[in-house]
C-alpha positions in Angstrom: -13.1 -69.7 -75.8 -15.2 -70.8 -72.7 -14.2 -72.7 -69.6 -16.4 -74.7 -67.3 -15.3 -74.6 -63.6 -16.6 -76.9 -60.9 -16.5 -74.8 -57.7 -17.1 -76.8 -54.5 -19.8 -75.2 -52.3 -20.6 -76.3 -48.8 -24.0 -75.9 -47.2 -24.8 -75.8 -43.5 -27.3 -78.6 -44.1 -27.8 -81.3 -46.8 -29.3 -80.0 -50.1 -32.3 -81.3 -51.9 -32.0 -81.7 -55.7 -34.9 -82.3 -58.1 -34.9 -82.7 -61.9 -34.9 -79.2 -63.5 -38.1 -80.2 -65.4 -40.1 -80.3 -62.1 -39.5 -76.6 -61.4 -42.1 -74.3 -62.9 -41.3 -70.6 -63.3 -43.8 -67.9 -64.1 -43.6 -64.2 -63.8 -45.4 -64.4 -60.5 -44.0 -67.5 -58.9 -41.5 -70.4 -58.9 -42.8 -73.7 -57.7 -42.7 -77.5 -57.8 -45.9 -79.5 -57.9 -45.9 -82.0 -55.0 -48.3 -84.9 -55.2 -50.2 -85.8 -52.0 -53.9 -86.5 -51.5 -54.2 -83.3 -53.7 -51.5 -81.8 -55.7 -50.1 -78.7 -54.1 -47.9 -76.0 -55.6 -44.9 -75.6 -53.3 -43.0 -72.4 -53.6 -39.2 -72.9 -54.0 -36.1 -71.0 -54.6 -33.5 -72.4 -57.0 -30.0 -73.0 -55.9 -27.0 -74.6 -57.7 -27.5 -76.7 -60.8 -25.7 -80.1 -61.2 -26.3 -81.6 -64.7 -30.1 -81.9 -65.2 -30.7 -81.6 -61.4 -31.3 -78.3 -59.6 -31.0 -77.6 -55.9 -34.3 -76.3 -54.3 -35.1 -74.6 -51.1 -38.6 -74.6 -49.8 -41.2 -76.8 -48.1 -40.2 -80.0 -50.0 -38.7 -82.9 -48.1 -36.7 -85.9 -49.3 -39.2 -88.6 -50.4 -41.9 -86.1 -51.5 -43.4 -87.2 -54.8 -43.3 -84.4 -57.4 -44.7 -84.0 -61.0 -41.8 -84.9 -63.3 -42.7 -82.3 -65.9 -44.2 -79.4 -64.0 -46.7 -77.1 -65.8 -48.5 -74.0 -64.7 -51.5 -75.4 -66.6 -52.0 -78.3 -64.1 -54.9 -77.6 -61.6 -54.8 -78.5 -57.9 -57.0 -81.3 -56.8 -56.9 -83.2 -60.2 -56.4 -87.0 -59.7 -53.0 -88.1 -60.9 -51.5 -91.6 -61.4 -48.2 -91.9 -59.6 -45.4 -94.0 -61.2 -41.7 -94.1 -60.5 -39.7 -92.1 -63.1 -36.8 -94.0 -64.7 -33.4 -92.4 -64.1 
């Protein structure tokens, strides 16, 4: 028998959540691929999970565009077409 418990957690500042599929984890690093003039791998630390979203801590800010399905095979500087993901 298993029980799922929702334990309220309070943070000193608001948390940033991203879809879990955006976080890439390799033996060497954990990052999210942010899209700007060039794509940049942004190191993050994972926090709490909430459904298919995960809390991240790092150099990301609300409003940053990230690759919806992160991959360690993507290369920085490649041109990408940005489109809004459906929720």
